[in-house]
HTML snippet that shows the backbone in 3Dmol.js (N, CA, C, O; Angstrom):
<script src="https://3Dmol.org/build/3Dmol-min.js"></script>
<div id="view" style="width:600px;height:400px;position:relative"></div>
<script>
const pdb = `
ATOM      1  N   UNK A   1      21.992  11.854   4.548  1.00  0.00           N
ATOM      2  CA  UNK A   1      22.579  10.665   5.125  1.00  0.00           C
ATOM      3  C   UNK A   1      23.382  11.002   6.372  1.00  0.00           C
ATOM      4  O   UNK A   1      23.350  10.268   7.360  1.00  0.00           O
ATOM      5  N   UNK A   2      24.098  12.114   6.318  1.00  0.00           N
ATOM      6  CA  UNK A   2      24.890  12.494   7.492  1.00  0.00           C
ATOM      7  C   UNK A   2      24.015  12.684   8.723  1.00  0.00           C
ATOM      8  O   UNK A   2      24.398  12.299   9.827  1.00  0.00           O
ATOM      9  N   UNK A   3      22.836  13.278   8.534  1.00  0.00           N
ATOM     10  CA  UNK A   3      21.932  13.467   9.677  1.00  0.00           C
ATOM     11  C   UNK A   3      21.474  12.127  10.240  1.00  0.00           C
ATOM     12  O   UNK A   3      21.352  11.973  11.455  1.00  0.00           O
ATOM     13  N   UNK A   4      21.223  11.167   9.374  1.00  0.00           N
ATOM     14  CA  UNK A   4      20.816   9.839   9.839  1.00  0.00           C
ATOM     15  C   UNK A   4      21.936   9.183  10.637  1.00  0.00           C
ATOM     16  O   UNK A   4      21.706   8.638  11.717  1.00  0.00           O
ATOM     17  N   UNK A   5      23.133   9.240  10.101  1.00  0.00           N
ATOM     18  CA  UNK A   5      24.276   8.630  10.782  1.00  0.00           C
ATOM     19  C   UNK A   5      24.532   9.322  12.115  1.00  0.00           C
ATOM     20  O   UNK A   5      24.827   8.654  13.106  1.00  0.00           O
ATOM     21  N   UNK A   6      24.427  10.635  12.157  1.00  0.00           N
ATOM     22  CA  UNK A   6      24.609  11.373  13.418  1.00  0.00           C
ATOM     23  C   UNK A   6      23.601  10.928  14.462  1.00  0.00           C
ATOM     24  O   UNK A   6      23.942  10.799  15.638  1.00  0.00           O
ATOM     25  N   UNK A   7      22.359  10.690  14.043  1.00  0.00           N
ATOM     26  CA  UNK A   7      21.341  10.221  14.976  1.00  0.00           C
ATOM     27  C   UNK A   7      21.732   8.866  15.560  1.00  0.00           C
ATOM     28  O   UNK A   7      21.644   8.663  16.771  1.00  0.00           O
ATOM     29  N   UNK A   8      22.159   7.945  14.710  1.00  0.00           N
ATOM     30  CA  UNK A   8      22.589   6.638  15.206  1.00  0.00           C
ATOM     31  C   UNK A   8      23.769   6.776  16.161  1.00  0.00           C
ATOM     32  O   UNK A   8      23.830   6.087  17.179  1.00  0.00           O
ATOM     33  N   UNK A   9      24.698   7.656  15.838  1.00  0.00           N
ATOM     34  CA  UNK A   9      25.865   7.849  16.701  1.00  0.00           C
ATOM     35  C   UNK A   9      25.473   8.449  18.049  1.00  0.00           C
ATOM     36  O   UNK A   9      26.088   8.132  19.068  1.00  0.00           O
ATOM     37  N   UNK A  10      24.454   9.312  18.065  1.00  0.00           N
ATOM     38  CA  UNK A  10      23.975   9.890  19.325  1.00  0.00           C
ATOM     39  C   UNK A  10      23.339   8.824  20.200  1.00  0.00           C
ATOM     40  O   UNK A  10      23.528   8.818  21.416  1.00  0.00           O
ATOM     41  N   UNK A  11      22.583   7.918  19.581  1.00  0.00           N
ATOM     42  CA  UNK A  11      21.808   6.939  20.349  1.00  0.00           C
ATOM     43  C   UNK A  11      22.584   5.679  20.706  1.00  0.00           C
ATOM     44  O   UNK A  11      22.276   5.022  21.701  1.00  0.00           O
ATOM     45  N   UNK A  12      23.587   5.337  19.905  1.00  0.00           N
ATOM     46  CA  UNK A  12      24.283   4.071  20.097  1.00  0.00           C
ATOM     47  C   UNK A  12      25.796   4.281  20.040  1.00  0.00           C
ATOM     48  O   UNK A  12      26.295   5.126  19.296  1.00  0.00           O
ATOM     49  N   UNK A  13      26.491   3.517  20.818  1.00  0.00           N
ATOM     50  CA  UNK A  13      27.947   3.539  20.753  1.00  0.00           C
ATOM     51  C   UNK A  13      28.380   2.640  19.603  1.00  0.00           C
ATOM     52  O   UNK A  13      28.035   1.459  19.568  1.00  0.00           O
ATOM     53  N   UNK A  14      29.135   3.200  18.663  1.00  0.00           N
ATOM     54  CA  UNK A  14      29.630   2.461  17.496  1.00  0.00           C
ATOM     55  C   UNK A  14      28.493   1.731  16.766  1.00  0.00           C
ATOM     56  O   UNK A  14      28.466   0.500  16.751  1.00  0.00           O
ATOM     57  N   UNK A  15      27.562   2.468  16.167  1.00  0.00           N
ATOM     58  CA  UNK A  15      26.390   1.835  15.555  1.00  0.00           C
ATOM     59  C   UNK A  15      26.708   0.971  14.346  1.00  0.00           C
ATOM     60  O   UNK A  15      25.873   0.167  13.931  1.00  0.00           O
ATOM     61  N   UNK A  16      27.885   1.115  13.776  1.00  0.00           N
ATOM     62  CA  UNK A  16      28.227   0.376  12.562  1.00  0.00           C
ATOM     63  C   UNK A  16      28.350  -1.113  12.813  1.00  0.00           C
ATOM     64  O   UNK A  16      28.080  -1.923  11.926  1.00  0.00           O
ATOM     65  N   UNK A  17      28.755  -1.472  14.010  1.00  0.00           N
ATOM     66  CA  UNK A  17      28.981  -2.882  14.322  1.00  0.00           C
ATOM     67  C   UNK A  17      28.138  -3.346  15.505  1.00  0.00           C
ATOM     68  O   UNK A  17      28.370  -4.430  16.041  1.00  0.00           O
ATOM     69  N   UNK A  18      27.180  -2.550  15.911  1.00  0.00           N
ATOM     70  CA  UNK A  18      26.326  -2.867  17.053  1.00  0.00           C
ATOM     71  C   UNK A  18      25.028  -3.485  16.535  1.00  0.00           C
ATOM     72  O   UNK A  18      24.231  -2.784  15.911  1.00  0.00           O
ATOM     73  N   UNK A  19      24.793  -4.772  16.774  1.00  0.00           N
ATOM     74  CA  UNK A  19      23.598  -5.427  16.237  1.00  0.00           C
ATOM     75  C   UNK A  19      22.289  -4.921  16.841  1.00  0.00           C
ATOM     76  O   UNK A  19      21.217  -5.220  16.315  1.00  0.00           O
ATOM     77  N   UNK A  20      22.358  -4.158  17.939  1.00  0.00           N
ATOM     78  CA  UNK A  20      21.134  -3.614  18.528  1.00  0.00           C
ATOM     79  C   UNK A  20      20.869  -2.175  18.094  1.00  0.00           C
ATOM     80  O   UNK A  20      19.900  -1.566  18.547  1.00  0.00           O
ATOM     81  N   UNK A  21      21.710  -1.624  17.227  1.00  0.00           N
ATOM     82  CA  UNK A  21      21.562  -0.231  16.789  1.00  0.00           C
ATOM     83  C   UNK A  21      20.546  -0.147  15.652  1.00  0.00           C
ATOM     84  O   UNK A  21      20.903   0.009  14.484  1.00  0.00           O
ATOM     85  N   UNK A  22      19.285  -0.252  16.021  1.00  0.00           N
ATOM     86  CA  UNK A  22      18.190  -0.219  15.056  1.00  0.00           C
ATOM     87  C   UNK A  22      17.176   0.844  15.473  1.00  0.00           C
ATOM     88  O   UNK A  22      16.921   1.037  16.661  1.00  0.00           O
ATOM     89  N   UNK A  23      16.603   1.529  14.488  1.00  0.00           N
ATOM     90  CA  UNK A  23      15.571   2.526  14.760  1.00  0.00           C
ATOM     91  C   UNK A  23      14.349   2.242  13.898  1.00  0.00           C
ATOM     92  O   UNK A  23      14.468   1.874  12.730  1.00  0.00           O
ATOM     93  N   UNK A  24      13.179   2.418  14.489  1.00  0.00           N
ATOM     94  CA  UNK A  24      11.933   2.264  13.743  1.00  0.00           C
ATOM     95  C   UNK A  24      11.614   3.568  13.010  1.00  0.00           C
ATOM     96  O   UNK A  24      12.232   4.602  13.265  1.00  0.00           O
ATOM     97  N   UNK A  25      10.655   3.507  12.107  1.00  0.00           N
ATOM     98  CA  UNK A  25      10.270   4.712  11.388  1.00  0.00           C
ATOM     99  C   UNK A  25       9.747   5.774  12.349  1.00  0.00           C
ATOM    100  O   UNK A  25      10.042   6.957  12.182  1.00  0.00           O
ATOM    101  N   UNK A  26       8.979   5.368  13.343  1.00  0.00           N
ATOM    102  CA  UNK A  26       8.445   6.367  14.285  1.00  0.00           C
ATOM    103  C   UNK A  26       9.567   7.034  15.077  1.00  0.00           C
ATOM    104  O   UNK A  26       9.478   8.225  15.376  1.00  0.00           O
ATOM    105  N   UNK A  27      10.616   6.294  15.421  1.00  0.00           N
ATOM    106  CA  UNK A  27      11.758   6.898  16.115  1.00  0.00           C
ATOM    107  C   UNK A  27      12.490   7.880  15.194  1.00  0.00           C
ATOM    108  O   UNK A  27      12.911   8.953  15.628  1.00  0.00           O
ATOM    109  N   UNK A  28      12.637   7.505  13.930  1.00  0.00           N
ATOM    110  CA  UNK A  28      13.281   8.398  12.971  1.00  0.00           C
ATOM    111  C   UNK A  28      12.433   9.648  12.743  1.00  0.00           C
ATOM    112  O   UNK A  28      12.969  10.754  12.681  1.00  0.00           O
ATOM    113  N   UNK A  29      11.122   9.483  12.620  1.00  0.00           N
ATOM    114  CA  UNK A  29      10.229  10.624  12.407  1.00  0.00           C
ATOM    115  C   UNK A  29      10.263  11.568  13.606  1.00  0.00           C
ATOM    116  O   UNK A  29      10.246  12.788  13.436  1.00  0.00           O
ATOM    117  N   UNK A  30      10.310  11.019  14.801  1.00  0.00           N
ATOM    118  CA  UNK A  30      10.393  11.841  16.008  1.00  0.00           C
ATOM    119  C   UNK A  30      11.709  12.610  16.058  1.00  0.00           C
ATOM    120  O   UNK A  30      11.743  13.759  16.498  1.00  0.00           O
ATOM    121  N   UNK A  31      12.781  11.985  15.613  1.00  0.00           N
ATOM    122  CA  UNK A  31      14.098  12.621  15.641  1.00  0.00           C
ATOM    123  C   UNK A  31      14.233  13.741  14.609  1.00  0.00           C
ATOM    124  O   UNK A  31      15.062  14.638  14.766  1.00  0.00           O
ATOM    125  N   UNK A  32      13.418  13.688  13.557  1.00  0.00           N
ATOM    126  CA  UNK A  32      13.480  14.694  12.491  1.00  0.00           C
ATOM    127  C   UNK A  32      12.107  15.356  12.311  1.00  0.00           C
ATOM    128  O   UNK A  32      11.459  15.166  11.282  1.00  0.00           O
ATOM    129  N   UNK A  33      11.665  16.132  13.312  1.00  0.00           N
ATOM    130  CA  UNK A  33      10.333  16.735  13.226  1.00  0.00           C
ATOM    131  C   UNK A  33      10.216  17.757  12.098  1.00  0.00           C
ATOM    132  O   UNK A  33       9.108  18.099  11.683  1.00  0.00           O
ATOM    133  N   UNK A  34      11.351  18.245  11.600  1.00  0.00           N
ATOM    134  CA  UNK A  34      11.332  19.235  10.520  1.00  0.00           C
ATOM    135  C   UNK A  34      11.194  18.595   9.134  1.00  0.00           C
ATOM    136  O   UNK A  34      11.075  19.301   8.133  1.00  0.00           O
ATOM    137  N   UNK A  35      11.211  17.267   9.078  1.00  0.00           N
ATOM    138  CA  UNK A  35      11.106  16.561   7.800  1.00  0.00           C
ATOM    139  C   UNK A  35       9.735  15.898   7.714  1.00  0.00           C
ATOM    140  O   UNK A  35       9.348  15.144   8.607  1.00  0.00           O
ATOM    141  N   UNK A  36       9.010  16.177   6.650  1.00  0.00           N
ATOM    142  CA  UNK A  36       7.705  15.551   6.474  1.00  0.00           C
ATOM    143  C   UNK A  36       7.879  14.049   6.322  1.00  0.00           C
ATOM    144  O   UNK A  36       8.882  13.587   5.777  1.00  0.00           O
ATOM    145  N   UNK A  37       6.900  13.283   6.803  1.00  0.00           N
ATOM    146  CA  UNK A  37       7.018  11.831   6.800  1.00  0.00           C
ATOM    147  C   UNK A  37       7.214  11.267   5.394  1.00  0.00           C
ATOM    148  O   UNK A  37       7.995  10.333   5.209  1.00  0.00           O
ATOM    149  N   UNK A  38       6.524  11.816   4.412  1.00  0.00           N
ATOM    150  CA  UNK A  38       6.685  11.336   3.038  1.00  0.00           C
ATOM    151  C   UNK A  38       8.107  11.570   2.540  1.00  0.00           C
ATOM    152  O   UNK A  38       8.668  10.723   1.846  1.00  0.00           O
ATOM    153  N   UNK A  39       8.694  12.718   2.893  1.00  0.00           N
ATOM    154  CA  UNK A  39      10.072  13.014   2.509  1.00  0.00           C
ATOM    155  C   UNK A  39      11.047  12.088   3.224  1.00  0.00           C
ATOM    156  O   UNK A  39      12.040  11.652   2.640  1.00  0.00           O
ATOM    157  N   UNK A  40      10.764  11.791   4.481  1.00  0.00           N
ATOM    158  CA  UNK A  40      11.625  10.879   5.233  1.00  0.00           C
ATOM    159  C   UNK A  40      11.561   9.476   4.630  1.00  0.00           C
ATOM    160  O   UNK A  40      12.592   8.819   4.485  1.00  0.00           O
ATOM    161  N   UNK A  41      10.372   9.016   4.283  1.00  0.00           N
ATOM    162  CA  UNK A  41      10.225   7.714   3.644  1.00  0.00           C
ATOM    163  C   UNK A  41      11.010   7.656   2.338  1.00  0.00           C
ATOM    164  O   UNK A  41      11.677   6.661   2.051  1.00  0.00           O
ATOM    165  N   UNK A  42      10.929   8.724   1.551  1.00  0.00           N
ATOM    166  CA  UNK A  42      11.654   8.782   0.281  1.00  0.00           C
ATOM    167  C   UNK A  42      13.172   8.754   0.518  1.00  0.00           C
ATOM    168  O   UNK A  42      13.899   8.054  -0.186  1.00  0.00           O
ATOM    169  N   UNK A  43      13.640   9.513   1.505  1.00  0.00           N
ATOM    170  CA  UNK A  43      15.076   9.546   1.802  1.00  0.00           C
ATOM    171  C   UNK A  43      15.568   8.185   2.274  1.00  0.00           C
ATOM    172  O   UNK A  43      16.624   7.723   1.842  1.00  0.00           O
ATOM    173  N   UNK A  44      14.816   7.544   3.155  1.00  0.00           N
ATOM    174  CA  UNK A  44      15.213   6.227   3.636  1.00  0.00           C
ATOM    175  C   UNK A  44      15.265   5.224   2.486  1.00  0.00           C
ATOM    176  O   UNK A  44      16.199   4.428   2.392  1.00  0.00           O
ATOM    177  N   UNK A  45      14.269   5.264   1.620  1.00  0.00           N
ATOM    178  CA  UNK A  45      14.253   4.367   0.464  1.00  0.00           C
ATOM    179  C   UNK A  45      15.448   4.630  -0.446  1.00  0.00           C
ATOM    180  O   UNK A  45      16.078   3.699  -0.948  1.00  0.00           O
ATOM    181  N   UNK A  46      15.748   5.910  -0.651  1.00  0.00           N
ATOM    182  CA  UNK A  46      16.880   6.258  -1.510  1.00  0.00           C
ATOM    183  C   UNK A  46      18.176   5.674  -0.970  1.00  0.00           C
ATOM    184  O   UNK A  46      18.942   5.063  -1.716  1.00  0.00           O
ATOM    185  N   UNK A  47      18.425   5.858   0.327  1.00  0.00           N
ATOM    186  CA  UNK A  47      19.693   5.410   0.879  1.00  0.00           C
ATOM    187  C   UNK A  47      19.767   3.905   1.030  1.00  0.00           C
ATOM    188  O   UNK A  47      20.857   3.337   0.962  1.00  0.00           O
ATOM    189  N   UNK A  48      18.639   3.244   1.233  1.00  0.00           N
ATOM    190  CA  UNK A  48      18.644   1.782   1.284  1.00  0.00           C
ATOM    191  C   UNK A  48      18.888   1.207  -0.111  1.00  0.00           C
ATOM    192  O   UNK A  48      19.604   0.218  -0.261  1.00  0.00           O
ATOM    193  N   UNK A  49      18.293   1.829  -1.129  1.00  0.00           N
ATOM    194  CA  UNK A  49      18.408   1.333  -2.502  1.00  0.00           C
ATOM    195  C   UNK A  49      19.572   1.954  -3.267  1.00  0.00           C
ATOM    196  O   UNK A  49      19.769   1.653  -4.445  1.00  0.00           O
ATOM    197  N   UNK A  50      20.341   2.815  -2.613  1.00  0.00           N
ATOM    198  CA  UNK A  50      21.464   3.513  -3.240  1.00  0.00           C
ATOM    199  C   UNK A  50      22.435   2.507  -3.862  1.00  0.00           C
ATOM    200  O   UNK A  50      22.750   1.485  -3.252  1.00  0.00           O
ATOM    201  N   UNK A  51      22.900   2.797  -5.059  1.00  0.00           N
ATOM    202  CA  UNK A  51      23.750   1.842  -5.762  1.00  0.00           C
ATOM    203  C   UNK A  51      25.183   1.807  -5.240  1.00  0.00           C
ATOM    204  O   UNK A  51      25.951   0.915  -5.601  1.00  0.00           O
ATOM    205  N   UNK A  52      25.545   2.758  -4.402  1.00  0.00           N
ATOM    206  CA  UNK A  52      26.881   2.762  -3.818  1.00  0.00           C
ATOM    207  C   UNK A  52      26.964   1.801  -2.648  1.00  0.00           C
ATOM    208  O   UNK A  52      26.220   0.822  -2.580  1.00  0.00           O
ATOM    209  N   UNK A  53      27.875   2.088  -1.726  1.00  0.00           N
ATOM    210  CA  UNK A  53      28.021   1.216  -0.561  1.00  0.00           C
ATOM    211  C   UNK A  53      26.734   1.215   0.255  1.00  0.00           C
ATOM    212  O   UNK A  53      26.105   2.257   0.436  1.00  0.00           O
ATOM    213  N   UNK A  54      26.356   0.067   0.733  1.00  0.00           N
ATOM    214  CA  UNK A  54      25.113  -0.090   1.479  1.00  0.00           C
ATOM    215  C   UNK A  54      25.316   0.310   2.936  1.00  0.00           C
ATOM    216  O   UNK A  54      25.437  -0.547   3.812  1.00  0.00           O
ATOM    217  N   UNK A  55      25.352   1.610   3.187  1.00  0.00           N
ATOM    218  CA  UNK A  55      25.540   2.119   4.533  1.00  0.00           C
ATOM    219  C   UNK A  55      24.269   1.971   5.360  1.00  0.00           C
ATOM    220  O   UNK A  55      24.315   1.529   6.507  1.00  0.00           O
ATOM    221  N   UNK A  56      23.135   2.342   4.772  1.00  0.00           N
ATOM    222  CA  UNK A  56      21.853   2.250   5.465  1.00  0.00           C
ATOM    223  C   UNK A  56      21.124   1.026   4.956  1.00  0.00           C
ATOM    224  O   UNK A  56      20.962   0.842   3.750  1.00  0.00           O
ATOM    225  N   UNK A  57      20.687   0.193   5.877  1.00  0.00           N
ATOM    226  CA  UNK A  57      19.971  -1.014   5.506  1.00  0.00           C
ATOM    227  C   UNK A  57      18.699  -1.108   6.335  1.00  0.00           C
ATOM    228  O   UNK A  57      18.553  -0.437   7.356  1.00  0.00           O
ATOM    229  N   UNK A  58      17.793  -1.944   5.881  1.00  0.00           N
ATOM    230  CA  UNK A  58      16.536  -2.135   6.595  1.00  0.00           C
ATOM    231  C   UNK A  58      16.223  -3.615   6.659  1.00  0.00           C
ATOM    232  O   UNK A  58      16.680  -4.403   5.832  1.00  0.00           O
ATOM    233  N   UNK A  59      15.440  -3.972   7.651  1.00  0.00           N
ATOM    234  CA  UNK A  59      14.997  -5.361   7.793  1.00  0.00           C
ATOM    235  C   UNK A  59      13.713  -5.375   8.602  1.00  0.00           C
ATOM    236  O   UNK A  59      13.332  -4.376   9.212  1.00  0.00           O
ATOM    237  N   UNK A  60      13.060  -6.510   8.596  1.00  0.00           N
ATOM    238  CA  UNK A  60      11.869  -6.707   9.408  1.00  0.00           C
ATOM    239  C   UNK A  60      12.254  -7.521  10.632  1.00  0.00           C
ATOM    240  O   UNK A  60      12.985  -8.507  10.528  1.00  0.00           O
ATOM    241  N   UNK A  61      11.762  -7.107  11.789  1.00  0.00           N
ATOM    242  CA  UNK A  61      12.012  -7.849  13.023  1.00  0.00           C
ATOM    243  C   UNK A  61      10.676  -8.219  13.649  1.00  0.00           C
ATOM    244  O   UNK A  61       9.703  -7.470  13.566  1.00  0.00           O
ATOM    245  N   UNK A  62      10.649  -9.377  14.271  1.00  0.00           N
ATOM    246  CA  UNK A  62       9.449  -9.831  14.968  1.00  0.00           C
ATOM    247  C   UNK A  62       9.650  -9.643  16.462  1.00  0.00           C
ATOM    248  O   UNK A  62      10.619 -10.131  17.043  1.00  0.00           O
ATOM    249  N   UNK A  63       8.723  -8.932  17.065  1.00  0.00           N
ATOM    250  CA  UNK A  63       8.784  -8.704  18.505  1.00  0.00           C
ATOM    251  C   UNK A  63       7.364  -8.712  19.056  1.00  0.00           C
ATOM    252  O   UNK A  63       6.494  -7.989  18.571  1.00  0.00           O
ATOM    253  N   UNK A  64       7.146  -9.515  20.047  1.00  0.00           N
ATOM    254  CA  UNK A  64       5.833  -9.600  20.699  1.00  0.00           C
ATOM    255  C   UNK A  64       4.721  -9.890  19.709  1.00  0.00           C
ATOM    256  O   UNK A  64       3.618  -9.360  19.841  1.00  0.00           O
ATOM    257  N   UNK A  65       4.999 -10.723  18.722  1.00  0.00           N
ATOM    258  CA  UNK A  65       3.977 -11.114  17.758  1.00  0.00           C
ATOM    259  C   UNK A  65       3.706 -10.098  16.669  1.00  0.00           C
ATOM    260  O   UNK A  65       2.825 -10.312  15.837  1.00  0.00           O
ATOM    261  N   UNK A  66       4.434  -9.008  16.655  1.00  0.00           N
ATOM    262  CA  UNK A  66       4.255  -7.976  15.630  1.00  0.00           C
ATOM    263  C   UNK A  66       5.528  -7.853  14.801  1.00  0.00           C
ATOM    264  O   UNK A  66       6.637  -8.008  15.313  1.00  0.00           O
ATOM    265  N   UNK A  67       5.351  -7.576  13.527  1.00  0.00           N
ATOM    266  CA  UNK A  67       6.488  -7.376  12.643  1.00  0.00           C
ATOM    267  C   UNK A  67       6.700  -5.883  12.450  1.00  0.00           C
ATOM    268  O   UNK A  67       5.767  -5.149  12.122  1.00  0.00           O
ATOM    269  N   UNK A  68       7.931  -5.442  12.656  1.00  0.00           N
ATOM    270  CA  UNK A  68       8.278  -4.027  12.555  1.00  0.00           C
ATOM    271  C   UNK A  68       9.475  -3.863  11.638  1.00  0.00           C
ATOM    272  O   UNK A  68      10.418  -4.651  11.699  1.00  0.00           O
ATOM    273  N   UNK A  69       9.443  -2.840  10.785  1.00  0.00           N
ATOM    274  CA  UNK A  69      10.598  -2.528   9.948  1.00  0.00           C
ATOM    275  C   UNK A  69      11.532  -1.616  10.733  1.00  0.00           C
ATOM    276  O   UNK A  69      11.092  -0.647  11.352  1.00  0.00           O
ATOM    277  N   UNK A  70      12.820  -1.934  10.703  1.00  0.00           N
ATOM    278  CA  UNK A  70      13.830  -1.111  11.355  1.00  0.00           C
ATOM    279  C   UNK A  70      14.927  -0.787  10.354  1.00  0.00           C
ATOM    280  O   UNK A  70      15.103  -1.479   9.351  1.00  0.00           O
ATOM    281  N   UNK A  71      15.662   0.284  10.648  1.00  0.00           N
ATOM    282  CA  UNK A  71      16.793   0.705   9.828  1.00  0.00           C
ATOM    283  C   UNK A  71      18.040   0.652  10.685  1.00  0.00           C
ATOM    284  O   UNK A  71      17.987   0.850  11.899  1.00  0.00           O
ATOM    285  N   UNK A  72      19.169   0.381  10.033  1.00  0.00           N
ATOM    286  CA  UNK A  72      20.441   0.342  10.744  1.00  0.00           C
ATOM    287  C   UNK A  72      21.567   0.729   9.799  1.00  0.00           C
ATOM    288  O   UNK A  72      21.437   0.603   8.581  1.00  0.00           O
ATOM    289  N   UNK A  73      22.672   1.199  10.363  1.00  0.00           N
ATOM    290  CA  UNK A  73      23.850   1.518   9.559  1.00  0.00           C
ATOM    291  C   UNK A  73      24.806   0.346   9.678  1.00  0.00           C
ATOM    292  O   UNK A  73      24.856  -0.336  10.701  1.00  0.00           O
ATOM    293  N   UNK A  74      25.569   0.123   8.602  1.00  0.00           N
ATOM    294  CA  UNK A  74      26.326  -1.123   8.566  1.00  0.00           C
ATOM    295  C   UNK A  74      27.703  -0.956   7.946  1.00  0.00           C
ATOM    296  O   UNK A  74      27.851  -0.375   6.871  1.00  0.00           O
ATOM    297  N   UNK A  75      28.700  -1.472   8.639  1.00  0.00           N
ATOM    298  CA  UNK A  75      29.977  -1.770   8.055  1.00  0.00           C
ATOM    299  C   UNK A  75      30.956  -0.652   7.735  1.00  0.00           C
ATOM    300  O   UNK A  75      32.020  -0.930   7.182  1.00  0.00           O
ATOM    301  N   UNK A  76      30.655   0.569   8.047  1.00  0.00           N
ATOM    302  CA  UNK A  76      31.582   1.653   7.749  1.00  0.00           C
ATOM    303  C   UNK A  76      31.922   2.426   9.006  1.00  0.00           C
ATOM    304  O   UNK A  76      31.112   2.519   9.928  1.00  0.00           O
ATOM    305  N   UNK A  77      33.100   2.968   9.039  1.00  0.00           N
ATOM    306  CA  UNK A  77      33.480   3.868  10.114  1.00  0.00           C
ATOM    307  C   UNK A  77      33.124   5.296   9.689  1.00  0.00           C
ATOM    308  O   UNK A  77      33.093   5.587   8.493  1.00  0.00           O
ATOM    309  N   UNK A  78      32.857   6.180  10.634  1.00  0.00           N
ATOM    310  CA  UNK A  78      32.438   7.547  10.300  1.00  0.00           C
ATOM    311  C   UNK A  78      33.372   8.265   9.334  1.00  0.00           C
ATOM    312  O   UNK A  78      32.901   8.992   8.459  1.00  0.00           O
ATOM    313  N   UNK A  79      34.671   8.084   9.467  1.00  0.00           N
ATOM    314  CA  UNK A  79      35.589   8.822   8.593  1.00  0.00           C
ATOM    315  C   UNK A  79      35.431   8.426   7.128  1.00  0.00           C
ATOM    316  O   UNK A  79      35.830   9.193   6.251  1.00  0.00           O
ATOM    317  N   UNK A  80      34.871   7.275   6.837  1.00  0.00           N
ATOM    318  CA  UNK A  80      34.667   6.848   5.451  1.00  0.00           C
ATOM    319  C   UNK A  80      33.404   7.439   4.828  1.00  0.00           C
ATOM    320  O   UNK A  80      33.188   7.311   3.622  1.00  0.00           O
ATOM    321  N   UNK A  81      32.575   8.081   5.636  1.00  0.00           N
ATOM    322  CA  UNK A  81      31.302   8.630   5.137  1.00  0.00           C
ATOM    323  C   UNK A  81      31.440  10.058   4.653  1.00  0.00           C
ATOM    324  O   UNK A  81      30.590  10.527   3.897  1.00  0.00           O
ATOM    325  N   UNK A  82      32.457  10.750   5.052  1.00  0.00           N
ATOM    326  CA  UNK A  82      32.557  12.171   4.767  1.00  0.00           C
ATOM    327  C   UNK A  82      33.446  12.444   3.591  1.00  0.00           C
ATOM    328  O   UNK A  82      33.638  13.601   3.217  1.00  0.00           O
TER     329      UNK A  82
END
`;
const viewer = $3Dmol.createViewer("view");
viewer.addModel(pdb, "pdb");
viewer.setStyle({}, {cartoon: {color: "spectrum"}});
viewer.zoomTo();
viewer.render();
</script>
């Protein structure tokens, strides 16, 4: 999870409250070339479905007539994650 949050922090200023701080699966896969896609899918599912605080969330967005799943971090400041 820390690696995911670090990626969002690198790409976006204050990703916790930024409504445009969304990444697609292909962007996440590109950012983590050392992680197999199946493992990345499992990790994303785990953190989205995690029974604790919902830090990582996902949604479907429509753009140019296509529906794409994106992930985003929500509602926490970095110091609360560590």
